[in-house]
KEGU-38925 format. One record per residue (C-alpha): residue number from 1; residue in one letter; x, y, z. Coordinates in steps of 0.001 Angstrom, whole numbers, always signed. Example, Ala and Ser with C-alpha at 12.3 -4.5 7.8 and 13.67 -1.06 7.14 Angstrom:
BEGIN
- 1;a;+12300;-4500;+7800
- 2;s;+13670;-1060;+7140
//
This chain:
BEGIN
- 1;m;+0;+0;+0
- 2;k;+2856;+2272;+894
- 3;k;+4500;+1618;-2497
- 4;l;+1278;+2518;-4237
- 5;s;+1120;+5843;-2395
- 6;n;+4706;+6639;-3299
- 7;f;+3997;+5823;-6897
- 8;k;+957;+8124;-6978
- 9;f;+2993;+10906;-5363
- 10;l;+5714;+10496;-7993
- 11;v;+3167;+10577;-10796
- 12;a;+1628;+13722;-9360
- 13;i;+5012;+15471;-9243
- 14;l;+5806;+14492;-12840
- 15;a;+2390;+15684;-13956
- 16;a;+2938;+19019;-12248
- 17;f;+6289;+19448;-13972
- 18;f;+4685;+18611;-17311
- 19;v;+1794;+21042;-16827
- 20;f;+3973;+23979;-15686
- 21;g;+6550;+23277;-18385
- 22;t;+3859;+23268;-21064
- 23;v;+2320;+26516;-19794
- 24;d;+5746;+28192;-19638
- 25;g;+6547;+27010;-23157
- 26;m;+3269;+28322;-24488
- 27;a;+3868;+31658;-22767
- 28;q;+7285;+31850;-24387
- 29;r;+5813;+31055;-27782
- 30;r;+3084;+33666;-27348
- 31;r;+5488;+36433;-26205
- 32;p;+5540;+39167;-28947
- 33;v;+8759;+39601;-30834
- 34;i;+9961;+43220;-30905
- 35;r;+11513;+44088;-34224
- 36;r;+13632;+47188;-34435
- 37;a;+13544;+49300;-37597
- 38;p;+16900;+49424;-39359
- 39;v;+18843;+52597;-38762
- 40;k;+18872;+54774;-41865
- 41;r;+22206;+56284;-42701
- 42;n;+22676;+59380;-44793
- 43;v;+24098;+58513;-48148
- 44;v;+26282;+61220;-49656
- 45;v;+26005;+61286;-53432
- 46;s;+29020;+62878;-55002
- 47;r;+28361;+65305;-57843
- 48;p;+30734;+66060;-60625
- 49;t;+32670;+69277;-60139
- 50;v;+31420;+72111;-62354
- 51;k;+34237;+73957;-64057
- 52;l;+34067;+77718;-63637
- 53;y;+35290;+80369;-66031
- 54;t;+36274;+83895;-65048
- 55;v;+35074;+87182;-66464
- 56;q;+37753;+89642;-65438
- 57;s;+37119;+93033;-63897
- 58;g;+37154;+95724;-66560
- 59;e;+34855;+93763;-68884
- 60;r;+31927;+95705;-70317
- 61;f;+28419;+94396;-70857
- 62;r;+26364;+96015;-73610
- 63;v;+22825;+96358;-72275
- 64;r;+19440;+97803;-73230
- 65;m;+16920;+99330;-70818
- 66;n;+13713;+97351;-70287
- 67;e;+11809;+100230;-68678
- 68;t;+11893;+103992;-68308
- 69;i;+13317;+105795;-65281
- 70;s;+13312;+109528;-64611
- 71;s;+15029;+111810;-62129
- 72;k;+11583;+113321;-61540
- 73;t;+10083;+110143;-60066
- 74;a;+12976;+107790;-59231
- 75;r;+13965;+107117;-55610
- 76;v;+17198;+105877;-54094
- 77;g;+17075;+102078;-53921
- 78;d;+14737;+101667;-56903
- 79;r;+15687;+98752;-59129
- 80;f;+15375;+98449;-62879
- 81;s;+16239;+95789;-65418
- 82;t;+18348;+95762;-68553
- 83;t;+18981;+93073;-71154
- 84;i;+22405;+92055;-72450
- 85;t;+22607;+92565;-76215
- 86;e;+25927;+90798;-76897
- 87;p;+27350;+87627;-75328
- 88;v;+29952;+87987;-72593
- 89;y;+33043;+85768;-72820
- 90;s;+35389;+84491;-70141
- 91;d;+39087;+85294;-70268
- 92;t;+39539;+81974;-72126
- 93;g;+36915;+82732;-74761
- 94;v;+34010;+80690;-73388
- 95;v;+30493;+82149;-73468
- 96;v;+29319;+82421;-69863
- 97;i;+26684;+85168;-70177
- 98;p;+24597;+84892;-73356
- 99;t;+22532;+87496;-75159
- 100;g;+19166;+87882;-73456
- 101;s;+20515;+87668;-69914
- 102;t;+19144;+90238;-67477
- 103;v;+21262;+92716;-65514
- 104;t;+19578;+94386;-62538
- 105;g;+20393;+98027;-61875
- 106;r;+19893;+100064;-58708
- 107;v;+19423;+103816;-58300
- 108;d;+22149;+105044;-55929
- 109;s;+21366;+108737;-55999
- 110;v;+18931;+110974;-57809
- 111;r;+18472;+114717;-58168
- 112;a;+15481;+116265;-59829
- 113;a;+15974;+119127;-62261
- 114;k;+15613;+122697;-61089
- 115;k;+13756;+125316;-63058
- 116;g;+16238;+127377;-64996
- 117;g;+19047;+125588;-63202
- 118;d;+20887;+122290;-63164
- 119;p;+19466;+119331;-65079
- 120;g;+18286;+116201;-63326
- 121;q;+20780;+113445;-62587
- 122;i;+20593;+109705;-61871
- 123;s;+23498;+107693;-60500
- 124;a;+23163;+103939;-60872
- 125;s;+25055;+100746;-60124
- 126;f;+24446;+97163;-61230
- 127;v;+24074;+94362;-58713
- 128;e;+23025;+91097;-60359
- 129;v;+23060;+89151;-63601
- 130;k;+20473;+86444;-64342
- 131;l;+20999;+83968;-67176
- 132;p;+18158;+82515;-69292
- 133;n;+18633;+79143;-67545
- 134;g;+17939;+80718;-64142
- 135;t;+21533;+81007;-62917
- 136;r;+22102;+84162;-60869
- 137;r;+25311;+85914;-59840
- 138;a;+25818;+89028;-57757
- 139;i;+27983;+91581;-59558
- 140;n;+29592;+94924;-58818
- 141;g;+28983;+96994;-61929
- 142;s;+29039;+100669;-62847
- 143;l;+27466;+102735;-65579
- 144;t;+29704;+103336;-68591
- 145;d;+29461;+104168;-72271
- 146;l;+29364;+101785;-75214
- 147;d;+32751;+102854;-76574
- 148;t;+34928;+100259;-74907
- 149;k;+38417;+101509;-75746
- 150;k;+38455;+104953;-77320
- 151;a;+37394;+107352;-74565
- 152;k;+40400;+108678;-72652
- 153;s;+40833;+111037;-69751
- 154;d;+42503;+114351;-70526
- 155;n;+43254;+117709;-68944
- 156;e;+40083;+119241;-70324
- 157;g;+37844;+117094;-68132
- 158;t;+36654;+114477;-70570
- 159;a;+35662;+111351;-68654
- 160;s;+37783;+108288;-69300
- 161;g;+36261;+105156;-70735
- 162;d;+39071;+103015;-69331
- 163;d;+40135;+104526;-66027
- 164;r;+37380;+103957;-63462
- 165;k;+39296;+105336;-60460
- 166;n;+38582;+109018;-60990
- 167;d;+35288;+109222;-62825
- 168;k;+31712;+108577;-61816
- 169;l;+29365;+108228;-64759
- 170;i;+25764;+109328;-64417
- 171;f;+22670;+109981;-66497
- 172;i;+22144;+113717;-67051
- 173;g;+19055;+115506;-68343
- 174;g;+19235;+115918;-72098
- 175;g;+17406;+119152;-72709
- 176;a;+14030;+120341;-73903
- 177;a;+13888;+117731;-76661
- 178;g;+13909;+114988;-74040
- 179;g;+16152;+111995;-73484
- 180;a;+19306;+111671;-71430
- 181;v;+23014;+111937;-72042
- 182;l;+25669;+109917;-70290
- 183;g;+27857;+112246;-68247
- 184;g;+30831;+111839;-65976
- 185;a;+32217;+113621;-62939
- 186;v;+36000;+113401;-63120
- 187;g;+37600;+113991;-59746
- 188;g;+34464;+115804;-58590
- 189;g;+34294;+117995;-61685
- 190;k;+31273;+118875;-63767
- 191;g;+29461;+116544;-66114
- 192;a;+31092;+115810;-69447
- 193;l;+29656;+114139;-72511
- 194;i;+31410;+110828;-73140
- 195;g;+28959;+108327;-74503
- 196;g;+27133;+110497;-76959
- 197;i;+23406;+111109;-76895
- 198;l;+21374;+108258;-75432
- 199;g;+17913;+109743;-75793
- 200;a;+16376;+110756;-79073
- 201;g;+16522;+114420;-80006
- 202;a;+18973;+115797;-77411
- 203;g;+21287;+118462;-78752
- 204;l;+24754;+119707;-77859
- 205;l;+25698;+119359;-74210
- 206;g;+26581;+122996;-73696
- 207;e;+23244;+124116;-75072
- 208;r;+21164;+121684;-73091
- 209;l;+22595;+121547;-69575
- 210;t;+21256;+125014;-68787
- 211;k;+17678;+124061;-69550
- 212;g;+16996;+122307;-66254
- 213;e;+15531;+119153;-67792
- 214;d;+15021;+115914;-65879
- 215;a;+17115;+112915;-66817
- 216;e;+14810;+110398;-68431
- 217;v;+16336;+107093;-69488
- 218;k;+13788;+105531;-71780
- 219;s;+13068;+101888;-72428
- 220;g;+15261;+100770;-75325
- 221;t;+18185;+103035;-74398
- 222;e;+21533;+101261;-74775
- 223;f;+24641;+101825;-72679
- 224;g;+27449;+99874;-71028
- 225;v;+27932;+98192;-67662
- 226;y;+31510;+98158;-66402
- 227;l;+32459;+95158;-64238
- 228;n;+34350;+96393;-61162
- 229;q;+35105;+92926;-59774
- 230;s;+35704;+89658;-61590
- 231;i;+33043;+86923;-61449
- 232;s;+33152;+83181;-62118
- 233;l;+30482;+81220;-63950
- 234;p;+30182;+77813;-65618
- 235;k;+30034;+77579;-69375
- 236;f;+26524;+78546;-70362
- 237;n;+24065;+75726;-70977
- 238;e;+20394;+76121;-71783
- 239;v;+19546;+73957;-68764
- 240;n;+20883;+74996;-65361
- 241;p;+23320;+72266;-64202
//
């Protein structure tokens, strides 16, 4: 009888081990598996280096006004646009600024004409060029005439077309017939005709400067932009790289 009791006790213990082992195994199988998302790493894609070409300081852009400005209504800080009429080449002969590019001008100072006195004046600089493909570059440009090599400074006060250290070129009122002439102050001197007549109908400078006319630079007027600092651009492509 005692052996039978021991046997039953042993069976009960084994059964308990089996039951608890099965429950623990099921719990382990039912435990959710936590999966961690893979860590994303930034992938650096190398781009081919774009070769740049330099347009040296002293280069002139031939431009045409896209709007009309006047010393009667203009304000310091006003911006206006011009269009390049001839391609601009790098110092190695590569076209970097094509015809049709836009050069943005800024009014630096303005003086309205006085009755029976001095004519109106507009001083301007040029701050940006935008290519047809959308490429933009800040520039440091000054107003100049279209004659790129011939104008020279002399003792009689004629503004130089080549030496930009002593002259400040401005638009000056062109007289009763309208239009504007390109004038220059050489070393603080008085205006001097250097670029010829820019507006239609203006007469001789000496006859017109006493009329007290406002400087009106009409849409379609052509003049030059002198590059004061060199810039670097890629070779022009129709599509911006």
